[in-house]
N, C-alpha and C positions, 0 to 999 in steps of 0.2 A: 504494500499499500504505499503510495506516495504522499507527500505532505499536503498536497491539494485535496486529495480525496479525504484524508483525515480531517482537514480543516472544514470541508463540506459536511462531514458527518457531525462534527461538533456544532457547526452552525445550524444544521437541521435540528439537532437535539434542542437547541435554543429557540426553535420555532420559525426559523427563517425559511420562507417559502421558496426563495430562489435556490437555496442549497438543496432543498427537497426536490426541486425540479431537475437540478443537475444530477442528483443521484438517481432519480427516476429514469432519466435519459441514459445513464451509464448502465443500469441494471435491468431495464425493462425486457430487452430481447432474451437475456439469460433466464429470467424468471418465467417469461412466457414459454420458452422451450421446455424448461423443467415441468411447468404446470401441464403442458401438452403430453409429455412422457407419462405423467401420472393419470390424466383424464382421458387421453386419446381423442379428444374433442376440441376443436379450435375455439368454438364459442364459449365453452366452459373454461378453456384456458384463459380467454380474455377476462372473464368474470373473476377467476382466481387471481389474475394479475392485479386487477383493480382493487380487489379486496385486500390483497397482500399489502399493497401500498398504502391503502387507507389505514390498516392496522399498524403498518410501520410508522406512520405519522402519529397516530393516536397513542401508541405505546413507546414513542421515541425516547422518553426519559427512563424507560426500563433497561435500555442498552447500557451496560456498565462500562464496556471497553470498546471504544470506537474501532480498534483494530479488529474486532470480531463481528463487524457489521454484516459482512457478506454471509457468514454462517448463520447469524441471527436472522437475517432476512430470509434465507433459505428454509430455516426452521419454521418461520411464520408461514411461508408459502406452502410447505409440506403439510402442516396442520390444517391450513385452509382448504387445500385440495382434497384431503381425506375426509374432511367434514362434509 
C-alpha cells in the first residue's frame, strides 16, 4: 500500500466523500469480480457491490488498521454476498 492510498483510507474514515470516491474507483472492479464469482449473476453482483460500499462507508470507523483496508472490504463483500 502506498502513502496515497493510506492517506485516502484515513480521510475516508474521517468522512471525506472525495476520499471515499477515490477508494470506490480503485476497488470497484475487484469487488465486482469477486461478487460475481460468488453469486454467478451480474445483476446480483452489482447489488452486492453497492451494498458493500454502503457498509464500508457506514462502518468506516470500525476499521482499526488502514493497512488492512482491502481484506476488511473483501470480508464485508463476502458476508454481504452470502447473505
